[in-house]
C-alpha positions as CSV (number, residue, x, y, z in Angstrom):
1,X,0.0,0.0,0.0
2,X,1.4,3.4,-1.0
3,X,2.3,6.2,1.4
4,X,-0.4,8.4,-0.3
5,X,-3.1,5.8,0.4
6,X,-2.0,5.5,4.0
7,X,-2.2,9.3,4.4
8,X,-5.7,9.4,2.8
9,X,-7.0,6.7,5.1
10,X,-5.5,8.5,8.1
11,X,-7.1,11.7,7.0
12,X,-10.5,10.1,6.5
13,X,-10.4,8.4,9.9
14,X,-9.4,11.6,11.6
15,X,-12.3,13.7,10.2
16,X,-15.0,11.0,10.2
17,X,-18.2,12.2,11.9
18,X,-21.1,10.0,12.7
19,X,-23.4,12.6,14.3
20,X,-22.8,11.4,17.8
21,X,-21.1,13.5,20.5
22,X,-17.4,12.9,20.3
23,X,-15.0,12.4,23.1
24,X,-13.2,15.7,22.4
25,X,-16.5,17.6,22.3
26,X,-17.7,16.0,25.5
27,X,-14.3,16.8,27.1
28,X,-14.6,20.4,25.9
29,X,-18.1,20.8,27.5
30,X,-16.8,19.4,30.8
31,X,-13.8,21.7,30.7
32,X,-16.1,24.7,30.1
33,X,-18.3,23.7,33.1
34,X,-15.1,23.2,35.2
35,X,-13.8,26.6,34.2
36,X,-16.9,28.5,35.2
37,X,-17.1,26.5,38.4
38,X,-13.5,27.5,39.3
39,X,-14.5,31.1,38.5
40,X,-17.2,30.9,41.1
41,X,-14.9,29.2,43.7
42,X,-12.2,31.7,43.1
43,X,-14.6,34.6,43.4
44,X,-15.9,33.2,46.7
45,X,-12.5,32.9,48.2
46,X,-11.4,36.4,47.0
47,X,-14.7,37.8,48.5
48,X,-13.9,36.3,51.8
49,X,-10.5,37.9,51.8
50,X,-12.1,41.3,51.1
51,X,-15.0,41.0,53.6
52,X,-13.1,39.4,56.4
53,X,-9.9,41.5,56.3
54,X,-9.3,44.1,53.7
55,X,-12.6,46.1,53.6
56,X,-13.2,46.3,57.3
57,X,-9.5,47.0,57.8
58,X,-9.7,50.0,55.4
59,X,-7.0,48.3,53.3
60,X,-7.3,49.4,49.7
61,X,-4.9,46.9,48.2
62,X,-5.1,48.1,44.6
63,X,-7.5,47.0,41.8
64,X,-11.1,48.0,41.4
65,X,-12.0,46.4,44.8
66,X,-9.3,48.7,46.4
67,X,-10.9,51.8,44.8
68,X,-14.3,50.6,45.8
69,X,-13.1,50.1,49.4
70,X,-12.1,53.8,49.5
71,X,-15.5,54.9,48.2
72,X,-17.3,52.5,50.5
73,X,-15.7,54.0,53.6
74,X,-16.2,57.6,52.4
75,X,-19.9,56.8,52.0
76,X,-20.1,55.4,55.6
77,X,-18.8,58.8,56.9
78,X,-22.0,60.3,55.4
79,X,-24.2,57.4,56.5
80,X,-24.5,56.2,52.9
81,X,-23.8,52.5,52.1
82,X,-22.4,52.0,48.6
83,X,-21.9,48.2,48.1
84,X,-18.3,47.3,47.0
85,X,-19.5,44.6,44.5
86,X,-22.0,47.0,42.8
87,X,-19.2,49.6,42.5
88,X,-16.9,47.1,40.7
89,X,-19.7,46.3,38.2
90,X,-20.2,50.0,37.5
91,X,-16.4,50.5,37.1
92,X,-16.2,47.7,34.5
93,X,-19.2,48.5,32.3
94,X,-17.4,50.8,29.9
95,X,-14.2,48.8,30.0
96,X,-15.9,45.8,28.5
97,X,-16.0,47.4,25.0
98,X,-12.2,47.2,24.4
99,X,-12.2,43.7,26.0
100,X,-14.7,42.5,23.4
101,X,-12.8,44.1,20.5
102,X,-9.4,42.6,21.5
103,X,-10.4,39.1,22.7
104,X,-13.7,38.3,21.1
105,X,-16.9,37.0,22.5
106,X,-15.4,34.0,24.3
107,X,-12.8,36.0,26.2
108,X,-15.3,38.7,26.9
109,X,-17.8,36.2,28.3
110,X,-15.2,34.8,30.7
111,X,-14.3,38.3,31.8
112,X,-17.9,39.2,32.4
113,X,-18.3,36.0,34.3
114,X,-15.3,36.9,36.5
115,X,-16.5,40.4,37.1
116,X,-20.1,39.4,38.0
117,X,-19.0,36.4,40.1
118,X,-16.7,38.5,42.2
119,X,-19.1,41.4,42.6
120,X,-22.0,39.2,43.6
121,X,-19.9,37.1,46.0
122,X,-18.6,40.3,47.7
123,X,-22.1,41.8,48.3
124,X,-23.8,38.4,49.1
125,X,-21.2,37.3,51.6
126,X,-20.7,40.7,53.2
127,X,-23.6,40.4,55.7
128,X,-22.3,37.0,56.9
129,X,-18.6,37.9,57.3
130,X,-17.5,39.2,60.6
131,X,-14.5,41.5,60.8
132,X,-11.4,39.5,61.7
133,X,-9.1,42.5,61.7
134,X,-8.8,42.7,65.5
135,X,-5.9,44.7,66.9
136,X,-3.3,43.4,64.4
137,X,-3.9,45.3,61.1
138,X,-0.6,44.0,59.7
139,X,-1.7,40.3,60.1
140,X,-5.1,41.2,58.6
141,X,-3.4,42.6,55.6
142,X,-1.3,39.5,55.1
143,X,-4.3,37.1,55.4
144,X,-6.4,39.3,53.2
145,X,-3.7,39.3,50.6
146,X,-3.4,35.5,50.8
147,X,-7.1,34.8,50.4
148,X,-7.5,37.4,47.7
149,X,-4.5,36.0,45.9
150,X,-5.7,32.4,46.0
151,X,-9.2,33.4,44.7
152,X,-8.0,35.6,41.9
153,X,-5.3,33.0,41.0
154,X,-8.0,30.4,40.5
155,X,-9.9,32.8,38.2
156,X,-6.8,33.7,36.2
157,X,-5.8,30.0,36.0
158,X,-8.8,29.2,33.8
159,X,-8.2,32.1,31.5
160,X,-10.8,34.4,33.0
161,X,-10.4,37.9,34.4
162,X,-12.0,40.1,37.1
163,X,-11.7,43.3,35.1
164,X,-10.7,46.6,36.7
165,X,-7.1,47.7,36.6
166,X,-6.1,44.7,34.4
167,X,-8.2,46.0,31.6
168,X,-7.0,49.6,32.1
169,X,-3.4,48.4,32.0
170,X,-4.0,46.6,28.7
171,X,-5.6,49.7,27.2
172,X,-2.8,52.0,28.3
173,X,-0.1,49.6,27.2
174,X,-1.5,49.6,23.6
175,X,-1.0,53.4,23.5
176,X,2.4,53.7,25.2
177,X,5.8,52.2,25.3
178,X,5.2,50.7,28.8
179,X,4.2,47.1,29.3
180,X,0.9,45.8,30.8
181,X,2.8,44.8,34.0
182,X,4.3,48.3,34.4
183,X,1.0,50.0,33.9
184,X,-0.8,47.6,36.3
185,X,1.8,48.4,39.0
186,X,1.4,52.1,38.4
187,X,-2.4,52.1,38.6
188,X,-2.4,49.9,41.8
189,X,0.2,52.0,43.5
190,X,-1.8,55.1,42.7
191,X,-4.9,53.5,44.4
192,X,-2.9,52.5,47.4
193,X,-1.4,56.0,47.6
194,X,-4.9,57.6,47.3
195,X,-6.0,55.7,50.4
196,X,-3.3,57.4,52.6
197,X,-4.9,60.8,53.1
198,X,-8.3,59.2,53.5
199,X,-7.4,56.6,56.1
200,X,-3.7,56.9,57.2
201,X,-0.2,56.4,56.0
202,X,0.1,53.3,58.1
203,X,-3.0,51.8,56.6
204,X,-1.7,52.6,53.1
205,X,1.7,51.0,53.8
206,X,0.0,47.8,55.1
207,X,-2.3,47.8,52.0
208,X,0.8,48.0,49.8
209,X,2.2,44.9,51.6
210,X,-1.2,43.1,51.2
211,X,-1.0,44.0,47.4
212,X,2.4,42.5,47.0
213,X,1.4,39.3,49.0
214,X,-1.7,39.0,46.8
215,X,0.4,39.3,43.6
216,X,2.9,36.7,44.9
217,X,0.1,34.3,45.7
218,X,-1.5,34.8,42.3
219,X,1.7,33.9,40.6
220,X,2.1,30.8,42.7
221,X,-1.5,29.6,42.1
222,X,-1.5,30.3,38.3
223,X,1.8,28.9,37.3
224,X,4.5,28.9,40.0
225,X,7.3,31.4,40.3
226,X,7.9,31.9,36.6
227,X,5.8,34.7,35.1
228,X,6.7,34.4,31.4
229,X,5.7,31.7,29.0
230,X,7.1,30.8,25.5
231,X,4.5,29.6,23.0
232,X,5.0,27.7,19.8
233,X,2.0,27.6,17.5
234,X,1.7,25.2,14.5
235,X,-1.2,26.0,12.3
236,X,-2.5,26.3,8.7
237,X,-3.7,29.8,9.6
238,X,-0.5,31.4,10.9
239,X,-1.1,34.7,9.1
240,X,-4.3,35.6,10.9
241,X,-3.1,34.2,14.2
242,X,0.1,36.2,14.0
243,X,-1.8,39.4,13.2
244,X,-4.1,38.8,16.2
245,X,-1.1,38.3,18.5
246,X,0.6,41.4,17.2
247,X,-2.3,43.8,17.2
248,X,-4.9,42.4,19.6
249,X,-2.7,40.9,22.2
250,X,0.0,43.5,21.7
251,X,2.9,41.1,21.7
252,X,5.8,40.5,19.3
253,X,5.6,37.3,17.2
254,X,8.2,35.5,15.1
255,X,7.6,33.2,12.2
256,X,9.9,30.2,12.0
257,X,10.1,27.9,9.0
258,X,9.7,24.2,9.7
259,X,9.0,21.0,7.7
260,X,6.6,18.2,8.5
261,X,8.3,14.8,8.6
262,X,5.1,13.0,7.5
263,X,4.2,15.3,4.6
264,X,7.6,16.8,3.8
265,X,5.7,20.1,3.5
266,X,6.9,23.4,4.8
267,X,4.8,24.8,7.6
268,X,5.5,28.0,9.5
269,X,5.7,27.9,13.3
270,X,4.8,31.0,15.3
271,X,6.9,31.8,18.4
272,X,6.1,34.4,21.0
273,X,6.8,35.1,24.7
274,X,4.0,36.3,26.9
275,X,3.2,37.0,30.5
276,X,1.1,34.5,32.5
277,X,-2.1,36.6,32.3
278,X,-1.9,36.7,28.5
279,X,-1.8,32.9,28.0
280,X,-5.6,32.6,28.5
281,X,-6.2,35.2,25.8
282,X,-3.7,33.5,23.5
283,X,-5.6,30.2,23.7
284,X,-8.8,32.0,22.9
285,X,-7.3,33.7,19.9
286,X,-5.8,30.4,18.5
287,X,-8.8,28.3,19.1
288,X,-11.1,30.8,17.5
289,X,-9.0,31.0,14.3
290,X,-7.8,27.4,14.1
291,X,-9.3,24.8,16.5
292,X,-6.9,22.1,15.1
293,X,-3.8,24.2,15.8
294,X,-1.0,22.7,17.9
295,X,0.1,25.0,20.8
296,X,3.1,24.2,22.9
297,X,3.6,26.4,26.0
298,X,6.8,26.2,28.1
299,X,8.4,28.0,31.0
300,X,10.8,30.9,30.5
301,X,13.3,31.5,33.2
302,X,14.1,35.0,32.1
303,X,12.9,37.3,29.3
304,X,14.7,40.5,28.2
305,X,13.9,43.1,25.6
306,X,10.8,45.2,24.7
307,X,7.9,44.4,27.0
308,X,10.1,42.6,29.5
309,X,13.2,43.3,31.6
310,X,16.0,45.4,30.2
311,X,19.2,43.6,29.3
312,X,22.0,44.0,31.8
313,X,24.0,42.5,34.6
314,X,21.7,40.9,37.1
């Protein structure tokens, strides 16, 4: 039997469809259910961290929830209750427009799910959460950061987002020379600094510590200590995928020439280096443009250059 015949049989077997629900499709539906379940679990844990420690302790540890914490306590001074969760929804309404344009419906739906899940969990659990701040505000900041980090890490791990400063950082990065990570740090630090004259300098300093603890825990939950990922993409639609990575994701992309051993045909391979938060959006882009693409993601110990650290002696 010739090689061409073997290839044809393999191709027919691969794409044969009998109208029944396939294993891959069933697995995909289970994965989708699991992803949205993890969004709910992560939002619940993050809400506990906010309601048990950060909000009653007046610790605005960055993000939309940090800004909402400031507004919440300002309202209490005038006997007005402005729910933190409801505030985060209002803050994210206008930000969803660029999210949809850059990531498409699938990424936008996950982001909306993350925003709504966290907002609802914050306001629903608030009446049942006693303040555990006590006399040790520093310890409250640590535990608030840990719980918030675990919760948000679970949300990020399934490719979702909770909106807020993450979206703002992506928007600003597209129109400046600074990376998303730098803009995210700038915005969060500004929120922490804004809490100092409203609460106290001591409270702001502890909130900054809580923010760094939260960031550290998120990294651990999502993918360990390494924050960069290298992605290799093998697809028949490399041009559109490459354009989406360049202009929608805002990352550099390199096309490598490769040759398939089975077909002896040249097939380009896309290579790019991304941050951990961008992996979920990359998967969404590739799956929407070529569901049969092969994507290989590996750890990167260090990344230098535009969008990453500057080259130099470490």
